[in-house]
C-alpha positions in Angstrom: 25.2 28.7 3.4 23.2 31.3 2.6 19.1 31.0 2.0 18.0 31.1 -1.2 15.8 33.8 -2.3 14.2 34.9 -5.6 17.5 35.8 -7.6 17.7 37.2 -11.7 20.3 38.8 -13.2 23.6 37.9 -15.7 26.1 35.2 -15.1 28.6 38.4 -14.9 27.2 40.1 -12.1 26.2 36.8 -9.6 28.8 34.4 -10.0 31.5 35.0 -7.2 34.9 33.7 -8.2 35.9 33.1 -4.4 31.9 31.6 -3.1 30.8 29.7 -5.5 29.6 25.4 -5.9 32.4 24.8 -8.5 34.6 22.7 -6.4 31.1 20.9 -4.8 29.6 20.5 -8.3 33.3 18.9 -9.7 33.3 16.7 -7.2 29.4 15.5 -7.5 29.8 15.0 -10.9 33.2 12.4 -10.2 31.3 10.7 -7.1 28.4 10.1 -9.9 30.3 9.0 -12.5 31.9 6.4 -9.9 28.4 5.5 -9.2 27.2 4.9 -12.6 30.7 2.8 -13.1 29.8 0.5 -10.2 27.3 -1.2 -12.3 29.3 -2.9 -15.1 32.3 -2.9 -13.0 30.9 -5.1 -10.4 28.4 -6.7 -12.1 25.3 -5.4 -10.1 22.1 -7.1 -10.2 19.9 -4.0 -11.0 20.2 -1.6 -14.0 22.1 1.9 -13.7 18.9 4.0 -12.3 19.3 7.3 -14.5 19.3 4.9 -17.3 16.4 3.3 -16.6 15.0 6.8 -15.9 15.4 7.9 -19.3 15.4 4.6 -21.1 18.7 4.3 -22.3 18.8 7.9 -23.5 21.9 8.8 -20.8 23.6 7.4 -17.8 25.0 9.3 -14.6 28.5 8.7 -15.9 27.3 9.9 -19.3 25.9 13.1 -17.9 28.4 14.0 -15.3 31.0 14.1 -17.9 28.7 16.4 -20.1 28.8 18.6 -16.8 32.9 18.3 -16.6 32.4 19.7 -20.0 30.9 22.4 -19.6 32.4 23.7 -16.7 35.8 23.0 -18.1 34.5 25.4 -21.1 34.4 28.0 -18.3 37.1 27.7 -16.4 39.7 26.6 -19.1 38.7 30.0 -21.2 38.9 32.0 -18.0 42.0 30.5 -17.1 43.2 31.7 -20.8 41.9 35.4 -20.1 44.1 35.3 -16.7 47.4 33.9 -17.9 47.7 36.4 -21.0 49.8 33.5 -23.3 49.5 30.5 -24.9 52.7 29.0 -23.3 52.1 30.2 -19.9 48.5 28.2 -20.6 49.6 25.3 -21.5 52.0 24.7 -19.1 49.5 25.7 -16.5 47.1 22.7 -18.1 49.6 20.3 -18.0 50.6 20.7 -14.9 46.9 20.4 -13.9 46.5 17.0 -16.2 49.6 15.3 -15.9 51.0 14.1 -13.1 47.3 12.6 -11.5 47.3 11.1 -14.9 51.0 9.7 -14.4 50.3 8.9 -10.5 47.4 6.6 -11.5 49.6 5.1 -14.6 52.1 4.3 -11.8 49.6 2.8 -9.2 47.9 0.6 -11.5 51.5 -0.9 -13.2 53.7 -0.7 -9.7 50.3 -1.8 -7.4 47.2 -3.0 -8.5 48.4 -5.1 -11.5 50.8 -6.7 -9.2 48.2 -7.5 -6.6 45.8 -9.1 -9.2 48.4 -11.1 -11.0 49.8 -12.9 -7.2 45.8 -13.2 -7.2 45.2 -15.0 -10.5 49.4 -16.5 -10.8 50.0 -16.8 -6.8 53.5 -15.4 -7.9 54.7 -12.3 -8.5 57.8 -13.8 -10.0 56.9 -13.4 -14.1 54.9 -10.6 -13.8 58.0 -8.1 -14.4 58.9 -10.0 -17.4 55.4 -10.0 -19.4 56.3 -9.3 -22.8 52.6 -8.7 -24.2 51.3 -6.0 -22.6 54.1 -5.4 -20.3 53.7 -2.6 -17.3 56.4 -1.1 -18.5 55.0 -0.5 -22.4 51.4 0.4 -20.3 53.1 3.7 -18.4 54.8 4.7 -21.8 52.4 4.5 -23.9 49.6 5.9 -22.0 51.5 8.8 -20.5 50.3 11.5 -23.0 46.7 11.8 -22.2 45.9 9.4 -25.5 45.3 5.5 -24.0 47.3 3.1 -26.1 47.3 0.1 -24.1 44.0 -0.8 -21.4 45.5 -3.8 -19.7 48.3 -5.8 -18.5 49.1 -9.2 -19.3 45.8 -10.4 -19.7 44.8 -10.0 -16.3 41.1 -9.4 -15.0 39.3 -11.4 -17.0 37.2 -13.1 -14.5 35.8 -10.0 -13.6 32.0 -8.8 -14.8 33.4 -6.3 -17.4 35.3 -8.4 -19.1 32.5 -11.2 -19.0 30.4 -8.2 -20.5 32.4 -8.7 -23.5 33.8 -5.0 -22.9 37.4 -4.1 -24.0 39.0 -5.1 -20.4 40.7 -2.1 -19.1 42.5 -1.2 -16.1 41.0 2.6 -16.5 38.1 3.3 -18.9 38.0 6.1 -17.8 40.9 7.9 -19.4 39.5 7.9 -22.8 37.6 11.0 -22.1 41.2 13.3 -21.2 42.2 13.1 -24.8 38.9 15.0 -25.5 39.3 17.6 -22.7 43.0 18.0 -23.9 42.1 18.8 -27.5 39.5 21.3 -26.1 42.0 23.5 -24.0 44.8 23.1 -27.5 41.7 24.7 -29.7 41.2 27.6 -27.1 45.5 27.9 -26.8 45.4 28.2 -30.6 41.7 30.6 -30.7 43.7 32.7 -28.1 46.8 32.6 -30.0 45.5 34.1 -32.9 42.9 36.7 -31.2 39.8 34.9 -31.8 39.3 34.1 -28.1 38.2 38.0 -27.5 36.2 37.5 -30.8 33.0 35.7 -28.7 30.9 34.9 -32.0 33.3 33.1 -33.3 33.3 31.0 -30.6 29.2 31.4 -30.3 29.4 29.7 -33.8 31.8 27.1 -32.6 29.2 25.7 -30.0 26.6 26.2 -32.4 28.4 24.0 -35.5 29.0 21.3 -32.6 25.1 21.3 -32.0 24.2 20.9 -35.2 26.6 18.1 -36.1 25.6 16.5 -32.6 22.0 16.8 -33.5 22.6 15.7 -37.5 24.0 12.7 -35.8 21.0 11.7 -34.0 18.7 12.4 -36.5 20.7 10.9 -39.3 23.3 8.4 -37.6 23.8 6.7 -41.3 24.3 10.1 -43.4 26.0 12.2 -41.3 29.7 10.4 -40.4 30.0 10.9 -43.8 29.4 15.2 -43.9 31.1 15.4 -40.4 33.6 12.1 -40.0 33.5 12.5 -35.7 32.4 10.5 -33.3 28.9 11.5 -31.3 30.9 11.6 -27.7 33.6 14.2 -29.1 30.7 16.3 -31.1 28.3 16.5 -27.8 31.5 17.2 -25.4 33.0 19.6 -27.7 29.4 21.3 -27.3 29.2 21.4 -23.7 32.8 22.7 -23.8 32.4 25.2 -26.2 28.8 26.3 -24.7 30.9 26.6 -21.1 33.3 28.7 -22.8 30.9 31.3 -25.0 28.8 31.6 -21.8 32.0 32.8 -19.9 32.7 35.2 -22.8 28.7 36.5 -22.7 28.6 36.5 -19.0 28.2 40.6 -19.2 24.1 39.3 -21.0 23.8 35.8 -19.9 20.5 35.7 -17.9 20.4 33.5 -14.5 17.0 33.5 -13.6 15.8 30.9 -10.6 12.5 30.5 -12.7 14.5 29.8 -15.9 16.5 27.1 -13.9 13.2 25.3 -12.5 12.4 24.8 -16.0 15.7 24.0 -17.6 15.2 21.4 -14.4 12.2 20.2 -15.4 12.8 20.0 -19.0 15.5 17.9 -18.1 13.1 15.9 -16.4 10.7 15.7 -19.4 12.6 15.0 -22.1 14.4 11.9 -20.0 11.4 10.4 -19.5 10.3 11.0 -22.8 12.4 11.6 -25.9 15.0 14.3 -27.0 17.1 14.5 -23.6 20.6 14.8 -26.6 19.1 17.5 -28.1 17.3 19.6 -25.5 17.8 18.2 -22.6 21.7 18.4 -22.6 21.4 21.9 -23.1 18.9 22.5 -20.8 21.1 20.8 -18.3 24.3 23.0 -18.7 22.1 25.8 -18.2 20.7 24.2 -15.0 24.1 23.9 -14.4 25.7 27.2 -14.6 22.8 28.5 -12.2 23.4 25.7 -10.0 27.2 26.8 -9.5 26.8 30.7 -9.1 23.4 30.3 -7.0 24.9 28.0 -3.9 27.3 29.7 -1.9 29.6 26.7 -0.4 33.0 28.7 -0.5 33.9 26.7 2.7 34.1 23.1 0.9 36.9 24.8 -1.2 39.5 24.6 2.0 38.9 20.8 1.9 40.8 20.9 -1.6 39.5 19.9 -4.8 39.5 15.8 -5.3 37.3 15.9 -8.0 40.4 15.3 -10.7 41.8 12.6 -9.0 38.3 10.9 -7.9 37.7 10.7 -11.6 41.2 8.9 -12.3 41.9 6.8 -9.6 38.5 5.4 -9.6 37.9 3.1 -12.0 41.3 0.5 -11.2 40.3 0.9 -7.6 36.5 -0.1 -9.1 38.7 -3.1 -11.1 40.6 -4.3 -8.4 37.6 -4.6 -5.6 35.9 -6.8 -8.7 38.9 -8.7 -9.1 39.2 -9.6 -5.2 35.2 -10.6 -5.1 34.7 -7.6 -3.0 31.4 -6.7 -5.5 30.2 -10.0 -3.7 30.7 -10.1 -0.4 27.7 -11.4 0.8 24.7 -13.5 -0.2 22.5 -10.4 -1.0 22.4 -9.2 -4.1 20.6 -5.6 -2.3 23.9 -5.9 0.0 26.2 -6.6 -2.5 25.0 -3.7 -4.5 25.0 -0.9 -1.6 28.5 -2.3 -0.4 30.3 -2.4 -3.5 29.1 1.2 -4.8 30.1 2.1 -1.0 33.3 1.0 -1.1 34.4 2.3 -4.7 32.9 5.9 -3.5 34.9 5.5 -0.1 38.6 5.2 -1.9 38.0 6.7 -4.5 37.1 10.1 -2.7 40.0 8.9 -0.2 42.3 8.5 -3.2 41.4 12.0 -4.9 41.6 14.1 -1.9 45.4 11.9 -0.7 46.3 13.3 -5.0 44.7 16.6 -4.1 47.0 17.1 -0.9 50.2 15.5 -2.1 50.4 15.6 -5.8 48.2 18.5 -7.5 48.6 20.8 -5.3 52.2 20.4 -5.3 52.2 20.8 -8.7 50.4 23.5 -9.2 52.9 25.9 -7.1 55.1 25.2 -10.2 52.3 27.3 -12.5 54.5 30.8 -12.5 57.5 28.7 -13.9 58.2 27.5 -17.2 61.9 27.0 -19.2 63.4 29.7 -20.0 64.5 29.2 -23.9 60.7 29.3 -24.0 60.1 32.7 -22.2 61.1 34.1 -26.0 58.3 32.9 -27.3 55.2 33.2 -24.4 56.6 37.4 -25.4 55.8 36.7 -29.3 52.6 35.1 -28.4 51.5 38.2 -25.8 51.8 40.2 -29.4 49.1 37.7 -30.5 47.0 37.5 -27.7 47.2 41.9 -27.4 46.1 42.1 -31.1 42.4 44.1 -31.2 
């Protein structure tokens, strides 16, 4: 890693596609989600640290998901520019999202849920014939990103998460994927219509979602009537299209170490007081873009990209640990907290790396292939993409 000296320039000038901190940052964001989820899933004895620091404005998991969306905005827009047509873009997005999603669903249905069933019923005999919320329906109903069945056979009822009154879920992290995919669809449509080249239009979209998000915060009762979207969705759409706009304006977006320090201080200030969702989140977005550009850690790339796998496998791993009581292995609350978080991170990261090397990387080798019958449509879509 090179020593850090004062630098300034545009994002386009300073960002090195082959030597940056994108993969490392996505990995750290995924680990932050795992750590944050440990508190409700394991019933840990003290509150989530960032939630306490920010006085309930944000927790580490929510902030990490914001980070994922702004980085996705950069990466997905860049991906569309490189693929040149809608169909190839859609095929690559499907290859990146679906294989690990399907594997996580299968892992729950065929391994984790049976283990929980044996733990609760002392036999596996009736598991495969469950009539309500069956493992087969769990697989099929959740296979296309949108989650339609959270649990299998009314399991996990004794876990701290269930006792908290939350919806009992084997994988509560999956609900964000549908918003991610919606952003992919919007980018694909914009590219197909030639609007992705109109960067003012994309910047206007980011501004629109920012205004809607602020309106929902300022007037939570009236704003949803005018803009019938959830607060989560508008915040994530804002972050995604902010990232997209930053990429499209990379030749003029300034990156300066001094601005990054100011953005970080602004984050801390709004966390401790108020206004984090309005001021602190955009500041975090700027700081994150500076961070991935400024930090040169190409060596980390050689290990693979475990971030998505870590994210999609962590929640069921944590639920199974809690089901078997691994969240209170000792009489010490502090030791239990540390053990549960540590084991959650260890197993989730291990699953993420295994998923990358065994499944995700292999799936991405198919990115240049798509069905022959669709090639004609691909050529047609390219005509739209090439419009001035």
